[in-house]
N, C-alpha and C positions, 0 to 999 in steps of 0.2 A: 217521875222523870224530872231531872234538874237540867237547867240550861244556863250557861255562863257565856257571855259575849266579851271578847277581848279584841281590840283593834291592833293589828300588826302594822304599825306605821299608818300613814294616811291613806294607803291604797288597798289594804286587805283586811277583811273581817275574819276572825277565828271564833268559832262556836264550839264549846265543849259540852257534850251531852253526857249525862250520868244517870243510869237506871235502865229500866225496861222500855224499849221503844215498841210497845204493843199498842192496842187500840186506846187504852187509858192514857198511856204515856204520850202518844201522838196527839191525843185530844188536849192533854194538859199543857203542851208546849207549842202546839201548831201555830197559833196566831203570833206568838212572840218569836218563834223560829223564823217564820216567813217574813215578819217585819224586820228582824235583825239581819237576815241574809239577802232576801230579794229586794226589799224596799230601797236600800242604798244604791243598788245597781253596780256594785263593785265586786271584784273577785273575792271569793270566800273559801275557807277551808273548814271542815267539820271534824273535830276530834271525837272519834267513836271509842276510844280506849276505855271509857267508863260505862259503855253500853253492854249489858250482859245478855240481852235478848232483843231480837228484832222480828216483828211480824208484818203482815201485809199492809196494815195501816201505817206503820212506820216507814216502810218502803215507799208507800204512796206519798207520804209527806216529803221524803227526800227527793223523789222524782219530780213532784209538782213544784217544789221550791227551786230545784236545779233548772227546770224548764222556764220558770218565771225569770230567773236570773239570766239565763241564756238569751231570752227575748230582749234583755236590756244590754246584750253584748258582753256579758261577763261570765266567768266560769266558776263552778263549784267543784271542789275536790274533797273526797272523804279520805280519812286516814286513821291509822291506829286501831283498827277493828280487831277484837279478840278472835281466836280461832272459830268459835261457834258462829259469831256474827259474820265474820269474813266468809265462812262457808255458805251462809244464807245469801249474802250479796253475790257470790259467785254462781250459786244455783239459780238465782233469779236474773242472772246476767246484767246486774246493775252497772257493771263496769262498761257495758256497751252504751250506757246513757250518761253515767257520771264517772269521771276518773277516780280510781281508788289507789291509794298509796299506803306504804307501810309506816312512814314516819311523817312528822310535820315538815321536816326539811324536804323530803321527796314530794310532798303535796305542794309546797310552795314552788318547787322547781317545775311543776307541771302547769303552773299558771302562766298565761302569756305575759311576755315582758312589756 
């Protein structure tokens, strides 16, 4: 699992994930992901277009990070999930906890102004 952090202006963090978000993948990026997303306490979007598989530990990482960010008054939005990953997100009802968008533009539009 690979992680790349890109700031979108001074107010939004964008994280691009690439690989399998399974137990090994979540373990490999967990601390860096949480530090990049939750620690700054500002809105963030996560690009899942490079994620080929997501398992329960990956879902747990996304949910725990979204909750930590929410406790700081900011929002996390996921976007770009491939069909198989999107299906897992839907079946797990992740969209009830974390907004999910098709594109980066749609994800940014879901962030509070």
